[in-house]
C-alpha positions in Angstrom: 153.2 81.6 149.0 153.4 80.8 145.2 150.0 79.1 145.1 148.2 82.8 147.4 151.1 84.8 144.8 149.6 83.1 141.5 145.7 83.1 142.6 146.1 87.3 143.2 147.6 87.6 140.1 144.2 86.4 138.2 142.1 87.8 140.2 144.0 90.9 139.0 144.1 89.8 136.3 140.3 88.8 135.4 139.5 92.4 137.2 141.6 94.2 135.0 139.5 92.4 132.0 136.1 93.8 133.6 137.5 96.3 134.2 138.6 97.1 130.3 134.7 95.6 129.5 133.3 98.7 131.8 135.0 101.2 129.9 134.4 99.6 126.3 130.6 100.0 127.2 128.2 100.7 123.1 125.6 102.3 124.5 122.7 101.9 121.1 119.1 103.4 121.0 117.0 100.6 118.6 113.2 100.0 118.4 111.5 98.2 120.3 110.7 95.0 118.1 112.2 91.7 117.6 115.1 92.6 121.0 115.4 88.7 122.0 116.4 88.1 118.1 118.2 90.9 117.6 120.1 90.2 121.5 121.0 86.6 120.2 122.2 87.5 116.0 123.8 89.6 116.5 124.2 92.0 120.1 126.3 89.0 122.8 128.5 87.9 119.2 129.7 90.6 119.0 130.2 92.3 122.8 132.0 88.5 123.0 134.3 89.9 120.0 134.7 93.3 121.3 135.3 92.4 125.3 132.4 95.3 125.8 129.0 96.1 126.5 126.3 97.0 124.8 123.6 99.0 126.5 119.8 98.9 124.7 117.8 101.3 124.4 114.5 101.6 123.1 111.7 103.2 122.5 109.2 105.7 119.7 111.5 107.5 118.0 109.7 110.7 119.1 111.5 109.4 122.1 114.7 108.3 121.3 114.7 111.8 119.5 114.1 113.9 122.2 116.6 112.3 124.2 118.6 112.9 122.0 118.3 115.9 122.4 118.4 116.3 126.4 121.6 115.8 126.7 123.5 117.1 122.9 125.8 118.8 125.3 126.6 115.2 127.0 125.8 112.8 124.8 124.0 109.5 126.5 123.2 107.7 123.2 126.7 106.3 120.7 125.3 105.1 118.5 121.6 105.0 116.8 118.7 103.3 114.5 116.2 105.4 112.7 113.9 106.5 109.5 115.7 107.9 106.8 113.4 111.5 107.8 113.8 111.1 111.5 117.7 111.0 110.7 117.4 114.1 108.6 115.2 115.2 110.9 118.4 114.3 113.2 121.1 115.6 111.6 119.5 119.3 111.0 119.1 119.9 114.7 122.9 118.7 115.1 123.2 115.8 116.6 124.4 113.5 114.5 128.2 113.6 113.0 129.8 112.0 109.5 130.7 108.1 109.1 133.9 107.5 108.1 132.6 104.3 106.1 136.2 104.2 104.8 136.6 102.5 108.2 133.6 100.2 107.7 135.2 96.8 105.4 131.2 95.8 104.2 130.7 99.7 103.8 131.1 98.9 100.0 128.4 95.1 100.0 125.7 97.8 100.7 123.1 97.5 97.3 123.4 101.6 96.1 120.2 103.0 98.2 122.2 102.5 101.8 125.4 103.7 101.5 124.8 107.6 101.5 121.0 107.9 102.1 120.9 111.2 103.8 123.1 112.7 100.5 126.1 114.2 103.2 127.0 111.0 104.3 125.7 111.2 108.0 123.3 108.0 107.9 124.1 104.6 106.1 121.2 102.4 105.5 121.2 99.1 106.6 117.7 97.5 106.4 114.7 98.6 104.2 111.0 97.0 103.1 108.7 97.3 100.4 105.5 98.3 100.5 102.5 97.2 98.5 99.9 96.2 97.9 98.2 93.2 99.3 94.8 92.1 98.1 92.1 88.3 97.8 93.6 87.6 94.3 90.0 85.3 93.4 87.7 88.8 94.2 89.5 91.3 92.5 92.6 92.7 90.5 95.4 94.6 91.5 97.3 96.3 88.6 97.9 100.1 90.0 97.7 101.6 92.9 94.0 103.1 91.8 92.5 99.7 91.9 92.7 100.7 95.8 88.9 103.0 94.7 88.2 101.0 91.5 84.0 99.8 91.6 85.1 96.2 92.5 87.1 97.2 96.0 84.1 99.8 97.3 83.7 98.8 101.4 85.8 95.8 100.6 89.7 98.3 101.1 91.6 99.1 104.1 94.1 102.1 103.8 96.8 103.6 106.2 96.0 106.7 107.5 98.2 109.5 107.6 100.2 109.4 111.2 101.8 105.6 110.1 104.9 104.8 108.4 102.6 102.8 105.6 99.8 106.1 104.7 102.2 109.2 103.8 103.9 106.0 101.0 100.5 104.7 99.8 99.7 108.4 99.0 102.6 109.8 97.3 101.6 106.2 95.2 98.4 106.9 94.7 99.4 110.3 93.5 101.8 108.7 90.6 98.8 106.5 89.9 96.7 110.0 89.7 99.7 111.4 87.3 101.1 113.3 90.0 104.0 114.2 91.4 103.1 116.9 94.7 105.6 116.7 97.8 102.6 118.2 99.3 100.7 114.9 99.0 97.0 117.3 98.7 95.7 115.3 95.0 95.6 111.8 97.1 94.9 113.5 100.6 91.7 115.1 98.1 91.1 111.7 96.7 91.3 109.1 99.8 88.7 112.1 101.2 86.0 111.8 98.9 86.0 107.8 99.1 86.4 107.6 102.7 83.1 105.9 103.6 83.7 103.0 101.1 87.2 102.6 102.9 86.4 99.7 106.1 89.2 101.3 108.2 92.5 103.4 108.0 94.3 100.9 110.0 97.1 102.3 112.9 98.5 98.5 112.6 98.5 96.1 110.2 98.6 93.5 112.6 94.2 94.9 112.1 94.0 93.6 109.0 95.4 90.0 109.2 91.7 88.9 111.4 89.9 91.9 108.9 90.7 89.9 105.4 90.8 85.9 106.8 86.8 87.3 108.2 86.1 88.6 104.5 85.5 92.5 105.3 88.4 93.6 103.3 89.6 92.4 100.1 93.0 94.7 99.8 95.3 97.1 101.4 98.9 98.4 101.8 100.8 97.1 103.7 104.9 96.9 104.4 106.4 93.6 103.1 107.9 93.5 107.0 103.8 92.5 107.3 103.6 90.2 104.7 103.9 86.5 107.1 100.5 87.1 108.8 98.8 87.0 105.1 100.6 84.6 103.3 99.8 81.9 106.1 96.7 82.1 105.5 93.5 79.4 103.8 93.3 81.9 101.6 94.1 83.2 97.6 96.3 86.3 98.7 98.8 88.1 96.3 101.7 90.8 97.1 100.6 93.3 94.0 103.7 94.6 91.7 101.6 97.7 90.6 102.4 99.9 87.3 103.6 102.4 89.5 105.9 100.5 91.1 105.9 100.5 94.7 107.2 102.1 97.5 108.6 101.3 101.0 111.2 103.0 103.8 114.6 102.2 105.2 116.2 102.7 108.4 119.6 103.9 108.9 122.3 103.9 111.6 123.7 107.0 113.0 126.4 107.7 115.5 126.0 110.9 116.9 128.4 113.7 117.5 130.3 114.2 120.7 129.9 110.3 121.4 133.2 109.0 123.4 133.1 105.7 121.7 133.2 106.5 118.0 135.8 103.9 117.2 133.3 101.6 118.8 130.1 102.4 117.2 131.8 101.9 113.6 133.2 99.0 115.2 129.4 97.2 115.7 128.1 99.1 112.6 130.5 97.3 110.8 129.4 94.2 112.3 125.9 94.9 112.0 126.3 94.7 108.6 128.3 92.5 107.9 126.9 89.1 105.7 126.7 86.3 108.1 124.8 88.9 110.9 122.7 90.4 108.0 122.1 86.9 106.9 120.9 85.4 110.2 118.8 88.1 110.7 117.9 88.1 107.4 116.9 83.7 107.7 115.0 84.7 111.5 113.0 87.4 109.1 113.5 90.7 111.6 115.5 92.6 108.7 115.8 92.8 104.9 119.4 93.0 103.8 120.7 96.0 102.9 124.3 94.0 102.3 123.8 92.5 98.8 125.4 90.3 98.9 123.0 88.4 101.1 122.5 85.1 100.0 118.2 83.7 101.3 116.1 80.3 100.4 113.0 81.0 98.3 110.9 80.2 101.2 112.7 83.3 103.2 113.1 85.9 100.4 109.0 86.0 99.4 108.6 87.2 103.1 112.0 90.0 102.8 113.0 92.4 100.0 115.0 91.0 98.9 116.9 91.1 95.6 118.5 94.1 93.2 115.7 94.0 91.4 113.2 94.8 94.0 115.4 97.1 95.5 115.7 98.8 91.9 112.4 99.2 92.5 111.4 100.6 95.3 109.8 104.3 94.8 110.7 106.5 98.8 109.3 109.1 99.5 113.3 111.6 99.7 113.7 111.8 103.4 113.3 116.1 102.8 109.9 115.4 101.1 109.0 113.6 104.2 110.5 116.1 106.9 109.0 119.4 105.4 105.9 118.3 103.9 104.7 115.7 107.1 102.9 118.2 109.2 101.0 119.5 106.3 99.8 116.3 105.1 98.0 115.8 108.8 96.4 119.3 108.7 95.4 118.5 104.8 94.3 114.2 106.1 92.1 115.7 109.3 90.2 118.1 107.3 89.7 116.1 104.2 89.5 112.6 105.5 88.8 113.5 108.9 90.3 110.0 110.7 
């Protein structure tokens, strides 16, 4: 009788715990890359800590924003990660809410550029990347973004298509090299259009470039730092440029969906993600560059990341509103002048 009662009590307790875990379900919307690594480093440890379940939905930004819009009256996503300009689009559409940073114990550890990227408290940066020029140091010297279209690189350069995440930043810095700060990027796009026959390819995936560099079909190309390792592993003299105009790049941010029924759990997850141990593990796994300024990694790891205060301070990022308000115009102008 006693044994039966204990077994029943145990079963009831297990059932209660399972029900509690089921009640604490956090649904997140993220990019599709490195999900195995994120699962091991971030999702599973958080589930163990919170006694909850993390449901992960992936897809490109257009798909994920469309789902948030379609479910605005009854949100199915609690928390999402987006680029700064996509986060601003979500904000303007009324899809995200202010983040109570007083509940983020790791907030003050972030680099300043990550603390309030949109300027209204609706996003927190968790990673960023530099964009610069990778080049064959035995063939050319790259000291400026304008060097991409020098006589030495004629017929030996690749340039990102304007539709990619690297296209607008590269054009942004090319404009700076030309002495322009026009958010329409008209001068830079015109320059690329005039020199389009000197460009080997207007790439859409940075993975294309490794083979082209290996085969010596190109000597230089603008890339994001996250793609650097593929070039650094080559048995060739490859360098990362530090142009006189500086480096650019991009930032990804966390947002909380307006109307989420799991707001507190979303904040708990965000804080966990921003913690020094998790940001360090993600950095050491070469998954993300850390926005947490306390993170320390080896020189070998740092070489593959956008890492350190000096590097972060040097980033000349396109403001989110400039990107969002001009991207359709960039594409139209590009199609007219470059034709790719």
